C-alpha positions as semicolon CSV with decimal commas, in nm:
position;residue;x (nm);y (nm);z (nm)
1;M;-0,612;1,495;-6,567
2;N;-0,854;1,689;-6,348
3;F;-1,174;1,563;-6,181
4;A;-1,278;1,876;-5,987
5;G;-1,626;1,864;-6,140
6;Q;-1,693;1,527;-5,978
7;L;-1,572;1,619;-5,628
8;T;-1,901;1,780;-5,529
9;H;-1,924;1,665;-5,166
10;P;-1,861;1,968;-4,937
11;V;-1,597;1,779;-4,740
12;F;-1,346;1,805;-5,027
13;R;-1,344;2,187;-5,052
14;A;-1,340;2,213;-4,672
15;V;-1,038;1,984;-4,650
16;G;-0,856;2,178;-4,922
17;E;-0,923;2,520;-4,762
18;E;-0,816;2,410;-4,413
19;A;-0,506;2,235;-4,554
20;D;-0,414;2,559;-4,737
21;R;-0,454;2,751;-4,410
22;K;-0,223;2,510;-4,230
23;G;0,030;2,490;-4,510
24;Q;-0,036;2,119;-4,561
25;S;-0,094;1,910;-4,872
26;A;-0,407;1,695;-4,862
27;F;-0,538;1,424;-5,092
28;A;-0,838;1,193;-5,126
29;I;-0,690;0,849;-5,188
30;G;-0,760;0,479;-5,227
31;G;-1,100;0,315;-5,243
32;F;-1,303;0,635;-5,284
33;V;-1,098;0,742;-5,586
34;R;-1,115;0,396;-5,740
35;D;-1,490;0,362;-5,689
36;M;-1,568;0,713;-5,814
37;L;-1,378;0,644;-6,135
38;L;-1,562;0,312;-6,169
39;G;-1,898;0,475;-6,105
40;R;-1,951;0,265;-5,791
41;P;-2,115;0,409;-5,478
42;S;-1,888;0,474;-5,180
43;K;-1,960;0,580;-4,823
44;D;-1,598;0,615;-4,710
45;I;-1,350;0,891;-4,789
46;D;-0,983;0,845;-4,696
47;I;-0,779;1,164;-4,669
48;V;-0,399;1,155;-4,663
49;V;-0,222;1,461;-4,527
50;E;0,144;1,558;-4,544
51;G;0,162;1,646;-4,176
52;S;-0,083;1,581;-3,892
53;G;-0,402;1,418;-4,011
54;I;-0,555;1,442;-3,664
55;E;-0,524;1,821;-3,643
56;L;-0,664;1,868;-3,994
57;A;-0,957;1,637;-3,913
58;K;-1,049;1,848;-3,609
59;A;-1,031;2,171;-3,808
60;V;-1,243;2,036;-4,098
61;A;-1,503;1,886;-3,863
62;K;-1,539;2,225;-3,690
63;V;-1,592;2,407;-4,022
64;L;-1,851;2,152;-4,137
65;G;-2,025;2,127;-3,799
66;A;-1,967;1,754;-3,811
67;G;-1,964;1,703;-3,437
68;K;-1,747;1,447;-3,260
69;V;-1,409;1,350;-3,404
70;S;-1,287;1,004;-3,307
71;V;-0,910;1,007;-3,259
72;F;-0,688;0,699;-3,264
73;K;-0,350;0,830;-3,152
74;N;-0,174;0,494;-3,171
75;F;-0,249;0,480;-3,544
76;G;-0,223;0,852;-3,610
77;T;-0,575;0,861;-3,752
78;A;-0,897;1,053;-3,690
79;M;-1,248;1,004;-3,821
80;F;-1,582;1,181;-3,829
81;C;-1,913;1,139;-4,010
82;H;-2,070;1,403;-4,231
83;G;-2,408;1,321;-4,376
84;D;-2,388;0,965;-4,504
85;M;-2,011;0,979;-4,544
86;E;-1,744;0,847;-4,307
87;V;-1,430;1,056;-4,346
88;E;-1,095;0,930;-4,214
89;F;-0,772;1,130;-4,196
90;V;-0,418;0,999;-4,166
91;G;-0,076;1,152;-4,202
92;A;0,123;1,041;-4,507
93;R;0,370;0,773;-4,407
94;K;0,625;0,526;-4,525
95;E;0,650;0,175;-4,389
96;S;0,910;-0,098;-4,358
97;Y;0,864;-0,453;-4,230
98;E;1,069;-0,717;-4,052
99;R;1,042;-1,062;-4,208
100;G;0,850;-1,240;-3,931
101;S;0,612;-0,959;-3,842
102;R;0,294;-0,804;-3,979
103;K;0,357;-0,486;-3,780
104;P;0,531;-0,222;-3,989
105;I;0,789;0,031;-3,877
106;V;0,609;0,357;-3,959
107;E;0,764;0,698;-4,026
108;D;0,623;1,029;-4,147
109;G;0,640;1,054;-4,524
110;S;0,523;1,225;-4,840
111;I;0,230;1,146;-5,068
112;E;0,478;0,956;-5,286
113;D;0,581;0,741;-4,988
114;D;0,218;0,676;-4,907
115;Q;0,135;0,572;-5,261
116;N;0,437;0,340;-5,270
117;R;0,303;0,141;-4,975
118;R;-0,042;0,085;-5,132
119;D;-0,145;-0,266;-5,233
120;F;-0,250;-0,209;-5,596
121;T;-0,212;0,065;-5,853
122;I;-0,590;0,113;-5,868
123;N;-0,583;0,191;-5,494
124;A;-0,280;0,421;-5,513
125;M;-0,450;0,696;-5,713
126;A;-0,521;1,024;-5,534
127;F;-0,707;1,352;-5,597
128;R;-0,530;1,668;-5,487
129;L;-0,760;1,877;-5,261
130;N;-0,559;2,198;-5,212
131;S;-0,694;2,498;-5,405
132;D;-0,386;2,496;-5,627
133;G;-0,466;2,195;-5,846
134;F;-0,794;2,093;-5,678
135;G;-0,916;1,770;-5,841
136;D;-0,586;1,684;-6,013
137;L;-0,530;1,309;-6,039
138;V;-0,201;1,201;-5,881
139;D;-0,132;0,866;-6,047
140;P;0,239;0,775;-6,046
141;F;0,180;0,405;-6,131
142;D;-0,075;0,453;-6,412
143;G;-0,357;0,305;-6,207
144;L;-0,610;0,470;-6,438
145;T;-0,498;0,248;-6,727
146;D;-0,514;-0,059;-6,501
147;L;-0,864;0,048;-6,400
148;E;-0,970;0,074;-6,764
149;E;-0,811;-0,263;-6,846
150;K;-0,952;-0,425;-6,530
151;T;-0,608;-0,525;-6,409
152;L;-0,477;-0,576;-6,055
153;R;-0,108;-0,489;-6,032
154;T;0,114;-0,392;-5,739
155;P;0,285;-0,049;-5,744
156;L;0,624;-0,198;-5,652
157;D;0,779;-0,545;-5,676
158;P;0,491;-0,783;-5,589
159;D;0,723;-1,010;-5,388
160;V;0,798;-0,716;-5,157
161;T;0,437;-0,596;-5,148
162;F;0,293;-0,940;-5,061
163;S;0,571;-1,048;-4,829
164;D;0,547;-0,723;-4,630
165;D;0,172;-0,757;-4,579
166;P;0,050;-1,105;-4,684
167;L;-0,315;-1,005;-4,638
168;R;-0,274;-0,811;-4,963
169;M;-0,283;-1,145;-5,143
170;M;-0,633;-1,206;-5,006
171;R;-0,727;-0,852;-5,104
172;A;-0,613;-0,924;-5,459
173;V;-0,852;-1,218;-5,470
174;R;-1,129;-1,012;-5,314
175;F;-1,096;-0,727;-5,567
176;A;-1,084;-0,976;-5,854
177;S;-1,405;-1,132;-5,726
178;Q;-1,582;-0,806;-5,638
179;L;-1,482;-0,600;-5,942
180;G;-1,446;-0,868;-6,207
181;F;-1,077;-0,776;-6,254
182;H;-0,787;-1,009;-6,338
183;V;-0,458;-1,029;-6,150
184;E;-0,169;-0,964;-6,387
185;K;0,067;-1,260;-6,428
186;K;0,367;-1,120;-6,238
187;S;0,150;-1,050;-5,933
188;L;-0,033;-1,382;-5,970
189;D;0,294;-1,577;-5,976
190;S;0,411;-1,382;-5,673
191;I;0,099;-1,474;-5,477
192;E;0,169;-1,842;-5,539
193;R;0,534;-1,797;-5,433
194;N;0,438;-1,612;-5,117
195;A;0,123;-1,805;-5,020
196;N;0,294;-1,953;-4,712
197;R;0,340;-1,598;-4,576
198;L;-0,035;-1,598;-4,510
199;D;0,044;-1,813;-4,205
200;I;0,145;-1,502;-4,005
201;I;-0,197;-1,342;-4,061
202;S;-0,465;-1,390;-3,794
203;A;-0,771;-1,598;-3,872
204;E;-0,990;-1,297;-3,791
205;R;-0,833;-1,086;-4,067
206;I;-0,848;-1,375;-4,314
207;H;-1,216;-1,441;-4,253
208;V;-1,300;-1,073;-4,305
209;E;-1,162;-1,098;-4,660
210;L;-1,317;-1,442;-4,705
211;N;-1,661;-1,306;-4,615
212;K;-1,620;-1,022;-4,865
213;I;-1,531;-1,276;-5,134
214;L;-1,838;-1,479;-5,043
215;L;-2,053;-1,166;-5,068
216;S;-1,927;-1,077;-5,416
217;E;-2,148;-1,125;-5,720
218;R;-1,973;-1,447;-5,825
219;P;-1,782;-1,594;-5,529
220;S;-1,650;-1,879;-5,745
221;V;-1,406;-1,636;-5,909
222;G;-1,233;-1,575;-5,577
223;F;-1,232;-1,938;-5,463
224;K;-1,082;-2,061;-5,789
225;L;-0,809;-1,796;-5,757
226;M;-0,740;-1,898;-5,397
227;F;-0,716;-2,263;-5,499
228;N;-0,492;-2,202;-5,802
229;T;-0,250;-1,986;-5,599
230;T;-0,263;-2,229;-5,300
231;L;-0,387;-1,956;-5,066
232;L;-0,687;-2,175;-4,986
233;H;-0,454;-2,456;-4,880
234;R;-0,316;-2,238;-4,599
235;F;-0,643;-2,201;-4,406
236;F;-0,917;-2,417;-4,558
237;P;-0,789;-2,773;-4,624
238;E;-1,139;-2,922;-4,610
239;M;-1,237;-2,714;-4,912
240;V;-0,922;-2,817;-5,098
241;D;-1,003;-3,184;-5,033
242;L;-1,323;-3,148;-5,239
243;K;-1,117;-3,100;-5,556
244;G;-1,066;-3,383;-5,800
245;V;-1,239;-3,681;-5,956
246;E;-1,157;-4,042;-5,870
247;R;-1,243;-4,323;-6,111
248;K;-1,287;-4,694;-6,047
249;N;-1,410;-4,956;-6,289
250;G;-1,460;-4,677;-6,538
251;I;-1,698;-4,495;-6,299
252;G;-1,621;-4,144;-6,176
253;H;-1,797;-3,895;-5,952
254;K;-1,843;-3,524;-6,010
255;D;-1,576;-3,280;-5,893
256;N;-1,728;-3,164;-5,565
257;F;-1,510;-2,851;-5,552
258;Y;-1,656;-2,710;-5,872
259;H;-2,004;-2,837;-5,785
260;T;-1,984;-2,653;-5,451
261;L;-1,879;-2,330;-5,621
262;E;-2,165;-2,363;-5,868
263;V;-2,408;-2,402;-5,577
264;V;-2,261;-2,094;-5,405
265;D;-2,297;-1,891;-5,726
266;N;-2,656;-2,015;-5,766
267;V;-2,743;-1,904;-5,412
268;S;-2,572;-1,570;-5,475
269;E;-2,802;-1,501;-5,769
270;T;-3,104;-1,500;-5,537
271;S;-2,974;-1,403;-5,192
272;D;-2,708;-1,179;-5,039
273;H;-2,743;-1,358;-4,702
274;L;-2,382;-1,422;-4,592
275;W;-2,457;-1,725;-4,374
276;L;-2,678;-1,887;-4,638
277;R;-2,380;-1,856;-4,873
278;W;-2,164;-2,019;-4,602
279;A;-2,417;-2,303;-4,583
280;A;-2,388;-2,347;-4,960
281;L;-2,008;-2,347;-4,930
282;L;-2,013;-2,619;-4,662
283;H;-2,313;-2,828;-4,769
284;D;-2,095;-3,106;-4,919
285;I;-1,783;-3,046;-4,709
286;A;-1,789;-3,403;-4,569
287;K;-1,804;-3,579;-4,904
288;P;-1,429;-3,662;-4,907
289;P;-1,430;-3,844;-4,569
290;T;-1,757;-4,027;-4,648
291;K;-1,669;-4,130;-5,005
292;R;-1,700;-4,503;-5,073
293;F;-1,703;-4,714;-5,389
294;H;-1,938;-5,012;-5,427
295;P;-1,913;-5,228;-5,740
296;D;-2,292;-5,248;-5,766
297;H;-2,378;-4,889;-5,674
298;G;-2,079;-4,680;-5,779
299;W;-1,965;-4,389;-5,563
300;T;-2,162;-4,304;-5,248
301;F;-2,132;-4,033;-4,983
302;H;-2,369;-4,176;-4,724
303;G;-2,410;-3,961;-4,414
304;H;-2,215;-3,666;-4,552
305;E;-2,486;-3,427;-4,434
306;D;-2,455;-3,548;-4,073
307;R;-2,074;-3,561;-4,082
308;G;-2,069;-3,218;-4,247
309;A;-2,288;-3,067;-3,976
310;R;-2,041;-3,197;-3,716
311;M;-1,751;-3,042;-3,910
312;V;-1,908;-2,694;-3,917
313;P;-1,819;-2,593;-3,556
314;K;-1,456;-2,702;-3,604
315;I;-1,422;-2,498;-3,923
316;F;-1,589;-2,192;-3,770
317;K;-1,370;-2,216;-3,460
318;R;-1,048;-2,239;-3,662
319;L;-1,145;-1,944;-3,883
320;K;-1,261;-1,746;-3,577
321;L;-1,610;-1,709;-3,724
322;P;-1,907;-1,649;-3,489
323;M;-1,980;-1,956;-3,279
324;D;-2,336;-1,855;-3,183
325;H;-2,658;-1,845;-3,386
326;Q;-2,481;-1,790;-3,722
327;M;-2,284;-2,113;-3,678
328;R;-2,593;-2,304;-3,564
329;Y;-2,786;-2,173;-3,866
330;V;-2,516;-2,298;-4,107
331;Q;-2,495;-2,629;-3,920
332;K;-2,871;-2,679;-3,944
333;L;-2,883;-2,613;-4,320
334;V;-2,588;-2,845;-4,385
335;L;-2,762;-3,119;-4,183
336;L;-3,096;-3,075;-4,362
337;H;-2,982;-2,991;-4,716
338;L;-3,080;-3,334;-4,857
339;R;-3,424;-3,341;-4,700
340;P;-3,610;-3,136;-4,964
341;I;-3,467;-3,339;-5,251
342;A;-3,565;-3,660;-5,069
343;L;-3,923;-3,531;-5,062
344;T;-3,920;-3,481;-5,440
345;K;-3,842;-3,849;-5,496
346;E;-4,156;-3,977;-5,326
347;E;-4,514;-3,876;-5,271
348;V;-4,505;-3,576;-5,041
349;T;-4,682;-3,682;-4,722
350;D;-4,810;-3,442;-4,458
351;S;-4,602;-3,629;-4,201
352;A;-4,274;-3,574;-4,389
353;V;-4,358;-3,206;-4,443
354;R;-4,444;-3,158;-4,075
355;R;-4,110;-3,301;-3,972
356;L;-3,922;-3,076;-4,216
357;L;-4,110;-2,771;-4,088
358;F;-4,040;-2,875;-3,730
359;E;-3,667;-2,925;-3,785
360;A;-3,604;-2,628;-4,016
361;G;-3,831;-2,381;-3,834
362;D;-3,803;-2,025;-3,965
363;D;-3,509;-2,127;-4,184
364;V;-3,719;-2,354;-4,408
365;D;-3,735;-2,092;-4,687
366;D;-3,355;-2,058;-4,687
367;L;-3,328;-2,437;-4,689
368;M;-3,544;-2,451;-5,002
369;T;-3,325;-2,182;-5,164
370;L;-3,019;-2,396;-5,092
371;A;-3,193;-2,710;-5,222
372;R;-3,282;-2,541;-5,551
373;A;-2,927;-2,409;-5,587
374;D;-2,796;-2,763;-5,535
375;I;-2,942;-2,872;-5,871
376;T;-2,639;-2,837;-6,098
377;S;-2,713;-3,111;-6,350
378;K;-2,642;-3,030;-6,716
379;N;-2,949;-3,239;-6,807
380;E;-3,214;-2,971;-6,861
381;A;-3,505;-3,215;-6,843
382;K;-3,380;-3,346;-6,508
383;V;-3,340;-2,992;-6,371
384;E;-3,689;-2,894;-6,487
385;R;-3,837;-3,205;-6,325
386;Y;-3,668;-3,138;-5,991
387;L;-3,772;-2,772;-5,991
388;K;-4,135;-2,865;-6,058
389;N;-4,120;-3,118;-5,775
390;Y;-3,978;-2,848;-5,547
391;D;-4,275;-2,629;-5,634
392;V;-4,501;-2,911;-5,511
393;V;-4,303;-2,934;-5,187
394;V;-4,325;-2,558;-5,132
395;R;-4,704;-2,561;-5,183
396;K;-4,729;-2,850;-4,938
397;L;-4,517;-2,662;-4,683
398;V;-4,757;-2,368;-4,698
399;E;-5,067;-2,590;-4,672
400;V;-4,939;-2,793;-4,377
401;E;-4,811;-2,487;-4,191
402;E;-5,146;-2,310;-4,227
403;K;-5,328;-2,620;-4,105
404;D;-5,105;-2,757;-3,832
405;R;-4,882;-2,467;-3,718
406;V;-4,576;-2,685;-3,664
407;R;-4,302;-2,441;-3,769
408;N;-4,092;-2,381;-3,453
409;F;-4,315;-2,642;-3,289
410;E;-4,327;-2,657;-2,910
411;P;-4,501;-2,964;-2,762
412;P;-4,832;-2,865;-2,597
413;I;-4,736;-3,083;-2,298
414;S;-4,428;-2,991;-2,092
415;G;-4,208;-3,202;-1,872
416;E;-4,361;-3,031;-1,569
417;D;-4,709;-3,132;-1,689
418;I;-4,599;-3,498;-1,710
419;M;-4,437;-3,495;-1,365
420;A;-4,750;-3,340;-1,211
421;A;-4,986;-3,583;-1,388
422;F;-4,804;-3,895;-1,264
423;S;-4,646;-3,757;-0,942
424;I;-4,295;-3,852;-1,052
425;P;-3,956;-3,680;-1,022
426;P;-3,735;-3,597;-1,325
427;C;-3,651;-3,923;-1,504
428;R;-3,592;-4,074;-1,850
429;P;-3,959;-4,162;-1,919
430;I;-4,054;-3,791;-1,920
431;G;-3,854;-3,727;-2,238
432;A;-3,991;-4,050;-2,385
433;I;-4,353;-3,942;-2,327
434;K;-4,282;-3,597;-2,476
435;N;-4,133;-3,760;-2,788
436;I;-4,435;-3,991;-2,824
437;I;-4,663;-3,686;-2,822
438;K;-4,438;-3,496;-3,064
439;D;-4,420;-3,789;-3,308
440;A;-4,797;-3,838;-3,292
441;I;-4,849;-3,474;-3,389
442;M;-4,582;-3,490;-3,661
443;D;-4,739;-3,805;-3,806
444;G;-5,090;-3,659;-3,794
445;V;-5,217;-3,916;-3,542
446;I;-5,348;-3,635;-3,320
447;P;-5,402;-3,262;-3,383
448;N;-5,156;-3,008;-3,245
449;Q;-5,391;-2,923;-2,955
450;P;-5,336;-2,937;-2,574
451;D;-5,648;-3,148;-2,501
452;D;-5,554;-3,412;-2,758
453;A;-5,194;-3,418;-2,637
454;R;-5,304;-3,455;-2,274
455;A;-5,537;-3,742;-2,362
456;L;-5,251;-3,922;-2,536
457;M;-5,026;-3,859;-2,238
458;M;-5,278;-4,020;-2,000
459;R;-5,321;-4,317;-2,234
460;C;-4,952;-4,386;-2,305
461;G;-4,781;-4,255;-1,992
462;P;-4,871;-4,548;-1,762
463;K;-4,737;-4,802;-2,016
464;V;-4,407;-4,615;-2,049
465;L;-4,368;-4,580;-1,672
466;A;-4,450;-4,948;-1,618
467;E;-4,185;-5,058;-1,867
468;W;-3,927;-4,827;-1,710
469;K;-4,011;-4,964;-1,363
470;S;-3,971;-5,323;-1,492
471;I;-3,631;-5,241;-1,644
472;Q;-3,518;-5,072;-1,323
473;F;-3,609;-5,386;-1,128
474;R;-3,410;-5,603;-1,372
475;L;-3,121;-5,360;-1,334
476;S;-3,131;-5,405;-0,954
477;E;-3,124;-5,783;-1,005
478;G;-2,800;-5,745;-1,202
479;E;-2,945;-5,841;-1,539
480;F;-2,761;-5,550;-1,699
481;N;-2,578;-5,226;-1,611
482;E;-2,702;-4,865;-1,637
483;K;-2,606;-4,836;-2,004
484;G;-2,778;-5,165;-2,083
485;A;-3,092;-5,046;-1,902
486;R;-3,106;-4,728;-2,113
487;E;-3,047;-4,918;-2,436
488;T;-3,318;-5,174;-2,350
489;F;-3,564;-4,895;-2,274
490;D;-3,479;-4,708;-2,596
491;T;-3,521;-5,028;-2,802
492;W;-3,862;-5,088;-2,645
493;L;-3,963;-4,730;-2,731
494;T;-3,882;-4,780;-3,101
495;Q;-4,140;-5,058;-3,108
496;F;-4,402;-4,871;-2,906
497;E;-4,721;-4,797;-3,098
498;V;-4,966;-4,525;-3,007
């Protein structure tokens, strides 16, 4: 079968002509071939050469005027960009593995050797680029049929393929999720048998595949596959713990594993934001450790949002995910994910909306997306009611933000202002006075204006400082220790009225 008519990018003819000149055989292989046959866009072209891929890359880049060629001698590869395409060259090779290692023993090989080492038949197909047979499909494992039947199958014995490079098991899940393919039974059974081999793969490489699964159209496909083959058990036990329904006194709770996947799919229908999808994945992650049964109330998961937020850094650290603003974003959404639904169950007050805007900041829109996705009830009337209530909350968010400007709120009075006003050094009352001002603005007691905030500071500051001074005196008299002094002061603050 010949596909010359579809290989219109100038790089293909240039590769073929230079390979002919050098007496080499060259082929486009792998993902580009698969995606072209599926009608999917691709920005990467992999070229396999029988011989030196680096030398052919330099020659082709010169002919095309492609500019700099990046060479990676340790891997025997070279790469350059031409237009919007990234073209990578590698010499054909054969690989063998030692049982405890992910690093293969690599030798020069033929196109047949190179196709044998590929993960799946749909990725082992190649187009010949030499002038003799330009565009011919080289398909020794009938990958074209598997492509048509949407099947993922390994070229060789799957036990060998997956044991040699266990990351291929994650790639099987990723392709199933991305392409809507199914893993044929022999390969699926092999993944389950070899799941423990994933332990030799670094967390960094696992999370790359995990992120691609999360970014697929329906991430639930991949997560169900990972659970059923026990891959998920190797690196994400918290997610596994969500699975199952416990019943007491004839009362059960929903299966939080499937609920979570439904929420992730719901978010994926409206947003391709990776970290929002992570927030959806982790929003109920602390339900297992917070699960309690009360005869009068049934199953409860009190505080799972707070416990879940505290679990996020541990999960990110173990999976080697970014520990900076992406992690904090996910942590914030997990912590706040119940707040919008709480607002729908009561009259939406300006004060409650101000506090949500203050705590969510610029992420409030993503929080509302997550909250809507969290409605997975099969009761259509209930869903419709919640969605209408969310519309009310959203309108209120816009109104309050336009009026009070509290998104990403910064108190109009700083700690330095308080110290200067009362001629005091840094001390606990400064934070207390700032919080009194913040709460007054959040509750609508005063406008979010510097003059109003300063007036409140001058009215409340002396009372706070006097109480702190009294407690410090009692501390010096031995009435309580430092911790007791702080707790006494904090208790007094909870009862302080502006």
